[in-house]
Every structure is written in C-alpha cells, then in structure tokens.
C-alpha positions as CSV (number, residue, x, y, z in Angstrom):
1,M,-131.7,21.4,-9.3
2,T,-132.1,25.0,-9.6
3,N,-134.0,26.4,-11.8
4,N,-131.2,28.9,-13.4
5,L,-129.1,25.6,-15.0
6,S,-128.8,25.2,-18.3
7,E,-131.2,22.4,-19.9
8,N,-128.0,20.8,-21.0
9,I,-126.7,20.4,-17.4
10,K,-130.5,19.2,-16.4
11,N,-130.4,16.4,-18.8
12,V,-126.9,15.4,-17.8
13,I,-128.0,15.4,-14.1
14,E,-131.4,13.6,-14.8
15,F,-129.4,10.7,-17.3
16,L,-126.9,10.1,-14.0
17,S,-130.4,9.4,-12.0
18,I,-130.9,6.5,-14.1
19,E,-129.8,3.6,-12.7
20,G,-128.2,1.8,-16.0
21,V,-125.2,-0.5,-14.9
22,T,-124.1,-3.1,-17.8
23,G,-125.8,-5.3,-19.2
24,Y,-129.4,-3.6,-17.7
25,E,-129.2,-0.5,-19.9
26,K,-133.2,-0.7,-21.1
27,N,-134.2,2.5,-18.7
28,I,-131.8,4.8,-19.9
29,A,-131.8,3.7,-23.0
30,L,-135.8,4.2,-23.3
31,S,-135.2,7.7,-21.2
32,V,-132.9,8.9,-24.2
33,K,-135.3,7.7,-26.7
34,D,-138.1,9.7,-25.3
35,K,-135.8,12.9,-24.7
36,L,-134.9,12.9,-28.6
37,I,-138.3,12.6,-29.5
38,K,-139.4,15.6,-27.2
39,Y,-136.7,17.0,-29.2
40,G,-138.3,16.8,-32.4
41,V,-136.0,13.7,-33.9
42,P,-138.6,11.9,-35.6
43,E,-139.2,8.6,-34.1
44,E,-138.9,6.7,-37.1
45,Y,-135.1,7.7,-37.3
46,I,-134.7,6.0,-33.9
47,F,-134.3,2.1,-33.4
48,F,-132.9,-0.2,-31.5
49,D,-130.9,-3.2,-32.9
50,E,-130.4,-6.8,-31.9
51,A,-126.6,-6.8,-31.1
52,N,-128.0,-7.9,-27.5
53,K,-128.9,-11.8,-29.1
54,K,-125.3,-11.8,-30.0
55,I,-123.7,-11.1,-26.6
56,P,-123.0,-14.0,-24.4
57,L,-124.1,-12.5,-21.4
58,F,-127.5,-11.5,-20.2
59,T,-128.5,-7.9,-21.8
60,E,-132.1,-6.5,-21.4
61,T,-131.4,-4.2,-24.9
62,G,-129.8,-3.6,-28.4
63,N,-127.9,-1.1,-29.1
64,L,-129.4,2.6,-29.7
65,I,-129.3,3.7,-33.0
66,V,-130.3,7.5,-34.1
67,K,-129.5,7.5,-38.1
68,L,-130.5,10.7,-39.7
69,P,-130.6,11.7,-43.4
70,G,-128.6,15.3,-43.0
71,T,-129.4,18.4,-44.7
72,K,-126.3,18.1,-47.4
73,P,-124.8,15.8,-49.2
74,G,-121.4,14.5,-48.0
75,K,-119.7,11.5,-46.1
76,R,-121.7,9.9,-43.4
77,K,-120.4,10.6,-39.9
78,L,-120.7,8.4,-36.7
79,F,-120.7,9.4,-33.2
80,S,-120.6,7.1,-30.7
81,T,-120.9,6.7,-26.7
82,H,-122.0,4.0,-24.1
83,L,-125.4,3.8,-22.4
84,D,-124.0,1.3,-19.9
85,T,-122.1,2.2,-15.9
86,V,-119.9,0.0,-13.7
87,S,-122.1,-1.7,-10.8
88,L,-120.1,0.3,-8.3
89,C,-122.7,3.7,-9.7
90,K,-126.0,1.9,-8.1
91,G,-127.8,4.5,-6.4
92,A,-126.0,7.4,-7.6
93,E,-127.6,10.6,-6.4
94,P,-125.8,13.6,-8.5
95,I,-125.0,17.2,-6.7
96,I,-123.7,20.1,-8.3
97,N,-120.4,21.0,-5.9
98,N,-118.1,23.8,-7.0
99,G,-118.3,23.4,-10.6
100,K,-118.3,19.7,-10.5
101,I,-121.2,17.2,-10.3
102,I,-120.3,14.3,-8.0
103,A,-122.5,11.6,-6.4
104,K,-123.8,12.6,-2.9
105,N,-123.4,9.5,-0.9
106,D,-121.0,6.4,-1.5
107,T,-121.2,5.1,-5.2
108,A,-119.5,6.0,-8.0
109,L,-121.3,8.9,-10.2
110,G,-121.5,7.5,-13.3
111,A,-120.4,10.3,-15.8
112,D,-118.4,7.5,-17.4
113,N,-120.4,7.8,-19.8
114,R,-123.5,9.4,-19.0
115,G,-121.6,12.7,-19.8
116,G,-121.4,11.0,-23.4
117,V,-124.8,10.0,-23.5
118,S,-125.9,13.7,-22.6
119,C,-123.2,15.0,-25.0
120,L,-124.8,13.2,-27.8
121,V,-128.4,14.3,-27.1
122,N,-127.5,17.6,-26.7
123,L,-125.8,17.4,-30.1
124,L,-129.2,16.1,-31.9
125,K,-131.5,18.3,-29.7
126,F,-129.0,21.2,-31.5
127,L,-129.4,19.8,-35.1
128,F,-133.2,19.5,-34.9
129,Q,-133.8,23.3,-33.0
130,N,-131.3,25.3,-35.1
131,N,-131.1,25.8,-39.0
132,V,-127.9,24.5,-39.5
133,E,-126.5,22.1,-42.3
134,Y,-125.0,19.0,-41.7
135,T,-123.9,15.8,-43.8
136,P,-125.9,12.5,-42.8
137,L,-124.9,11.7,-39.4
138,T,-125.5,8.2,-36.9
139,C,-125.6,8.6,-33.5
140,L,-124.6,5.1,-31.6
141,F,-125.4,4.6,-27.5
142,T,-123.6,1.0,-27.1
143,V,-124.8,-1.4,-24.5
144,R,-122.1,-3.5,-22.4
145,E,-119.4,-1.4,-23.0
146,E,-118.1,-1.8,-19.7
147,S,-117.8,-5.5,-19.4
148,G,-116.4,-6.2,-22.6
149,L,-117.3,-3.8,-25.6
150,W,-120.0,-6.0,-26.3
151,G,-122.3,-3.5,-28.2
152,A,-119.4,-2.0,-30.2
153,R,-118.1,-5.5,-31.0
154,N,-121.4,-6.7,-32.1
155,V,-122.9,-3.6,-34.3
156,D,-123.5,-3.9,-37.6
157,K,-122.2,-1.4,-40.0
158,K,-125.2,-1.4,-42.2
159,D,-127.4,-0.4,-39.0
160,L,-125.4,2.4,-38.7
161,G,-125.8,3.2,-42.5
162,S,-122.1,2.4,-43.4
163,P,-120.2,5.3,-42.0
164,E,-117.2,6.5,-43.1
165,I,-115.6,8.3,-39.9
166,G,-116.3,7.9,-36.4
167,F,-115.8,10.5,-33.2
168,N,-116.6,8.7,-29.9
169,T,-117.0,10.3,-26.8
170,D,-115.5,8.8,-23.9
171,G,-113.0,9.5,-21.1
172,S,-111.6,12.7,-19.3
173,S,-110.1,15.8,-21.6
174,P,-111.6,17.1,-24.3
175,Y,-108.8,18.8,-25.5
176,E,-107.3,15.2,-25.9
177,I,-108.0,13.4,-28.9
178,I,-107.2,9.7,-28.3
179,T,-105.7,8.3,-31.6
180,S,-104.0,4.9,-30.3
181,A,-105.1,2.2,-27.6
182,V,-104.0,-0.9,-26.5
183,G,-105.6,-4.3,-27.2
184,A,-106.7,-7.0,-24.6
185,E,-107.1,-10.5,-23.8
186,R,-109.1,-12.0,-20.6
187,W,-108.2,-15.1,-19.3
188,S,-109.0,-17.3,-16.4
189,V,-107.7,-20.5,-14.8
190,E,-109.4,-23.2,-12.7
191,I,-107.3,-25.2,-10.4
192,I,-108.9,-28.5,-9.4
193,G,-106.8,-29.8,-6.6
194,K,-108.1,-32.8,-4.4
195,G,-109.9,-31.7,-0.5
196,S,-108.2,-33.7,2.7
197,H,-108.4,-32.8,6.1
198,A,-105.6,-30.9,7.2
199,G,-105.0,-31.9,10.2
200,V,-105.5,-35.7,9.9
201,A,-104.1,-36.5,6.1
202,P,-103.2,-33.6,4.9
203,N,-100.7,-35.4,3.0
204,K,-103.4,-36.8,0.8
205,G,-104.5,-33.5,-0.5
206,I,-103.6,-31.4,-3.2
207,S,-103.8,-27.4,-2.4
208,S,-105.3,-25.5,-4.9
209,S,-104.1,-22.3,-2.9
210,I,-100.5,-23.4,-3.2
211,V,-100.5,-24.3,-6.8
212,A,-101.8,-20.6,-7.6
213,S,-99.2,-18.9,-5.0
214,I,-96.3,-20.7,-6.7
215,A,-97.7,-20.2,-10.3
216,L,-98.0,-16.0,-9.4
217,S,-94.9,-15.7,-7.6
218,K,-93.2,-17.0,-10.8
219,T,-95.2,-14.7,-12.6
220,Y,-94.5,-11.7,-10.5
221,E,-90.3,-12.7,-9.9
222,D,-90.3,-12.9,-13.5
223,G,-91.4,-9.7,-14.5
224,W,-94.7,-10.6,-16.0
225,F,-97.4,-9.1,-13.3
226,G,-98.1,-5.2,-13.7
227,L,-95.9,-3.1,-16.1
228,V,-94.3,-5.5,-18.1
229,E,-91.6,-4.7,-20.6
230,K,-89.7,-7.6,-22.4
231,N,-87.3,-7.0,-25.5
232,G,-88.5,-3.5,-26.2
233,L,-92.2,-4.3,-26.0
234,K,-94.6,-3.0,-23.7
235,G,-97.3,-4.6,-21.9
236,T,-99.3,-4.8,-18.4
237,S,-101.4,-7.6,-16.7
238,N,-103.4,-7.9,-13.6
239,I,-105.2,-10.4,-11.4
240,G,-108.7,-9.2,-11.0
241,Y,-110.4,-12.1,-9.1
242,Y,-109.5,-15.2,-6.8
243,G,-112.3,-17.0,-5.6
244,D,-114.4,-20.1,-6.0
245,H,-117.1,-21.0,-9.0
246,D,-119.7,-18.8,-7.3
247,G,-117.9,-15.7,-6.4
248,N,-116.8,-16.5,-2.8
249,C,-113.9,-17.1,-1.4
250,A,-111.6,-19.9,-2.2
251,G,-111.5,-22.7,0.5
252,S,-114.0,-23.5,3.1
253,S,-112.2,-23.9,6.3
254,T,-108.5,-23.7,8.0
255,N,-108.8,-27.9,8.3
256,Q,-109.6,-28.7,4.7
257,V,-106.9,-28.6,1.6
258,T,-108.2,-26.0,-0.8
259,D,-109.5,-28.3,-3.5
260,Y,-110.6,-25.4,-5.9
261,V,-109.5,-22.0,-7.0
262,K,-110.4,-20.1,-9.8
263,I,-108.6,-16.7,-11.2
264,N,-109.4,-14.3,-13.6
265,G,-107.1,-12.0,-15.2
266,E,-106.2,-9.8,-18.2
267,S,-103.5,-9.1,-20.3
268,R,-102.8,-5.6,-22.6
269,S,-100.6,-4.1,-25.0
270,M,-100.3,-2.3,-28.4
271,D,-98.7,-5.5,-29.7
272,Q,-101.2,-8.2,-30.1
273,D,-98.4,-10.8,-30.4
274,F,-97.3,-9.6,-27.1
275,I,-100.7,-9.5,-25.3
276,S,-101.1,-13.3,-26.4
277,E,-96.9,-13.7,-25.1
278,I,-98.1,-12.8,-21.8
279,T,-101.4,-14.4,-21.6
280,N,-99.1,-17.8,-22.7
281,Q,-96.6,-17.1,-19.7
282,Y,-99.5,-17.4,-17.3
283,E,-100.8,-20.6,-18.4
284,K,-97.0,-22.0,-18.3
285,N,-96.5,-21.2,-14.9
286,F,-99.6,-22.6,-13.7
287,I,-99.2,-26.2,-15.8
288,A,-95.4,-25.7,-14.0
289,A,-96.6,-25.1,-10.4
290,S,-99.3,-28.1,-11.1
291,E,-95.9,-30.2,-11.3
292,I,-94.8,-29.1,-8.3
293,V,-97.2,-29.7,-5.9
294,K,-98.3,-33.4,-5.7
295,N,-99.8,-35.5,-2.8
296,S,-98.8,-38.6,-1.3
297,Q,-100.3,-40.7,-4.0
298,N,-98.2,-38.3,-6.7
299,E,-101.7,-37.0,-7.9
300,K,-101.0,-33.3,-9.1
301,A,-104.0,-30.6,-9.8
302,Q,-105.4,-30.2,-12.8
303,I,-105.5,-27.1,-14.6
304,K,-108.2,-26.1,-17.1
305,F,-107.0,-22.6,-18.5
306,K,-108.9,-20.3,-20.9
307,K,-108.2,-16.8,-23.1
308,S,-110.4,-14.7,-25.0
309,L,-110.0,-12.1,-26.9
310,D,-111.4,-8.6,-25.5
311,Y,-110.2,-6.2,-28.2
312,F,-107.6,-5.6,-31.0
313,P,-105.1,-2.6,-30.3
314,F,-105.2,0.5,-33.0
315,K,-102.8,2.9,-33.7
316,L,-104.6,5.8,-36.4
317,D,-102.4,7.5,-38.8
318,D,-101.8,11.1,-38.0
319,N,-102.8,12.2,-41.5
320,L,-106.5,10.4,-41.3
321,E,-109.4,12.8,-42.6
322,V,-110.9,11.8,-39.1
323,I,-108.2,13.2,-37.4
324,K,-107.6,16.4,-39.3
325,I,-111.4,17.2,-38.8
326,A,-111.3,16.7,-34.9
327,K,-108.4,19.1,-34.9
328,E,-109.8,21.7,-37.2
329,S,-113.4,21.6,-35.2
330,A,-111.9,21.9,-31.9
331,N,-109.7,24.9,-33.4
332,K,-112.6,26.6,-34.6
333,I,-113.7,26.8,-31.0
334,G,-111.0,27.5,-29.4
335,I,-109.2,24.1,-28.2
336,N,-105.9,23.4,-29.1
337,S,-106.2,19.8,-28.9
338,K,-103.4,17.1,-28.9
339,T,-103.6,13.8,-30.3
340,V,-102.8,10.9,-27.1
341,A,-102.8,7.4,-26.5
342,V,-104.4,5.6,-24.0
343,N,-103.6,2.1,-22.0
344,G,-107.3,0.9,-22.1
345,G,-110.0,-0.2,-24.1
346,L,-113.0,1.9,-26.0
347,D,-115.7,1.5,-28.0
348,A,-113.5,2.5,-30.7
349,N,-111.3,-0.3,-30.7
350,W,-114.1,-2.4,-32.0
351,L,-115.2,0.5,-34.7
352,I,-112.0,0.8,-36.0
353,R,-111.7,-3.1,-36.4
354,N,-115.3,-2.8,-38.2
355,G,-113.8,-0.3,-40.7
356,I,-114.9,2.9,-39.4
357,P,-111.7,5.0,-38.7
358,T,-112.9,6.3,-35.2
359,I,-111.2,8.9,-32.4
360,T,-112.6,9.7,-29.3
361,F,-112.6,13.0,-27.2
362,G,-113.3,13.2,-23.4
363,N,-116.3,14.3,-21.7
364,G,-115.3,15.7,-18.7
365,H,-115.8,13.0,-16.4
366,Y,-112.7,11.7,-13.9
367,N,-111.7,9.2,-11.7
368,P,-113.9,6.8,-13.4
369,H,-115.4,3.6,-11.6
370,S,-114.3,4.9,-7.9
371,L,-116.0,6.9,-5.3
372,D,-114.2,9.9,-6.5
373,E,-115.6,10.1,-9.7
374,Y,-116.7,13.5,-10.8
375,L,-117.8,15.3,-13.9
376,D,-116.0,18.6,-14.6
377,I,-118.8,21.0,-15.8
378,K,-117.0,23.5,-17.8
379,E,-114.9,20.6,-20.0
380,Y,-118.2,18.8,-20.3
381,E,-119.7,21.7,-21.8
382,D,-116.9,22.0,-24.0
383,S,-117.1,18.2,-25.1
384,C,-121.0,18.9,-26.5
385,E,-119.7,22.3,-28.2
386,L,-116.9,20.2,-29.7
387,A,-119.4,17.3,-31.0
388,I,-121.4,20.4,-32.5
389,S,-118.3,21.9,-34.3
390,I,-117.3,18.1,-35.7
391,A,-121.1,17.5,-36.9
392,T,-121.5,20.9,-38.4
393,Q,-117.9,20.9,-40.0
C-alpha cells in the first residue's frame, strides 16, 4: 500500500482484507466499530442487536448499528449495507490495478459489499470530523445478507430509531437508483427411492436420479426453468444443488441404484403469486415423476418438498420522498442518476417490508461472486460523495 493513497481507499483495502464470509462477521464488525471510535463516534452510539439469536443458521454476531441524534431536527434517515461476503472471497488479498481494486489470487474480492461498508464508515467519519448539519441518522451494517437477507429480515425497527426513509448501498453503479426488485422463494426436494444392486436386481430398485431427471426435464420442456414467461408474467427459476444429505454427489457407485437425491432451487418474480406458481410447478412435476418410476413390487419414491419465503418483491412509487432526495442529492454533486429495477434480492426488500421506504445505490463493485470481481475506484469514491450528499441534504 503506497503512502499517497487517500485514507478512504486505505480503509476499503483494509476492510477487503478482513475475512468475514456469511455467518462469520464478528471480525469485520469489530474492525468497523474500532475504526468508528477512532474517528470520534461516541461508543455509546454503537451497539449490536440480537438478530443473530433469531436467525435459524449459525451467526457469530448481531447487526452492527450506529444511531446518531443528529445536529438539527428532522426525519431520521437510515443508511444500510451488509458486512458479509460469499465464501469465494475467503483469503482475498486486494491490490490496485489500473484504477480498480482486484483480488491478487484465485478468490473473489469481496467488494460486495465491503465497498458499502467503507462507504458508510467514510460517511460517519465525515460527519464527525466536519462542522456540518444533519438530521438524526442511523447506520445499519447487516449480517448474513448473502445467505438470505437474514440480518435485515430480523432487525427491529425500534433498534434503528424508527427511521422514516432508507438508503441502502449495494451493487454496482452509484449512478443508478434501485427502486424495484424481485421477490424470491427457496425450495428443496428430497427424493427417497430404494437402493438395489444395479446388475443383479435392478428391477427391485427405485432410482431417485431418474425421478429427478424426469421431473426436471418436464419442468424445462414446459418453460418453467430459467427465464419463465407465462400469461404476461415474468420470473426466473434455477437449480442450485443436486446431491446427497451431506453435500456430496448423489449416489455412491455405478452398481447401485441411487436411493436418495436432494435438490435445492429458487423461484423469483416481481409478482409474489407468480413466484409461488413457479415453485408449485416444480413440486407438481416431482410428484408426477414419482408416479412414473416404480419397481417390480410397484413401489414408488417418496417425495418431501419444502419451500420457504426468501424475500418479498417491491416497487417504489416514483413520487416518494426517498427517491426525490436521492436524485436531488446526486444532482447536487454532478451525478445524473436514473431509476432501475433488478432481478436480485437486497436488504431493501426486508427494510421496505418493515415500513422503511428504501432505495439502493451502488458503490462501484462489479462481477460479484466471481473470480473476476473488482471495485472501480472512481465509482466507489462517487458513491461516498453521494452518501454524504444525502446525509447532509
């Protein structure tokens, strides 16, 4: 790291270097807290909630919350971002290359969303080191965003000081304001067949692999996989996991009829009912496939299908105050922003569901969840300026 780098860039590089994959955010959260105290944020304004105790997955710590009284009266604003990264970021070592920050080795970078973390740390630093006025303000650093938006889903609005409008930083371009996003369901199916010797007594077995193959083939043929367009509605679906109980491949050897397969998938759409319709089509096809594949004793596979809501879709009205503030704040610093919709989930999905109208702006990270991930330094710095402009609007 060269000495001529701005402190803001040094901070984002430091945060990128701290491991904190989803569910294991304690170290990055404590690093953020230490940095804020160094910048003069009173420790009594900084605390952890108990969201981790509500999350049905191991989670080291609750959400990190910084609640400021402000220097003038007005509506409380919420700024949010997530602490965690995906597992592919484990061991990331950030370096600067031609105006970008990239990972030195074969890992993802973790700019999703350490770019957002550093953006909000920079915002808080600015507020406490400059004589500026701002209304009451809360910063929320969530946990387990990458594994289901769990931190935002379980945050208590009262812990946030009951903010009236929200600004989430996540995603790529700071020149785009996300005002609409899909909802999603996650589902899983267990296909419990019957094992037998594939050479000696194949007729006595019930192949879970064949049941799964028939069901998925039917789903694909009927247009319910990938991009789904039916009766004027649009959505997507995907299969993410196909294996056994423990994360290994389905089946054990070629001479045994596969007795068990587990598949995990998801369904997404801007229409909540259509999300369920996509998921229900998968369930219907797995049940139908089990009726087709039977052994010599006329036995069939058992189907255990489970589904759960991941997050609700949202579409904010263009006339909402939160959108006007975001656009005006962007214009104030020379950014001509536009509103967009995305096909992914954001902490904003649950914040909006919790009664906080929330827009999302990017912080310059691109190709997230991949080895090609990078942080565009110019766009990252623009996102920091935008956050300050919104906070002091």
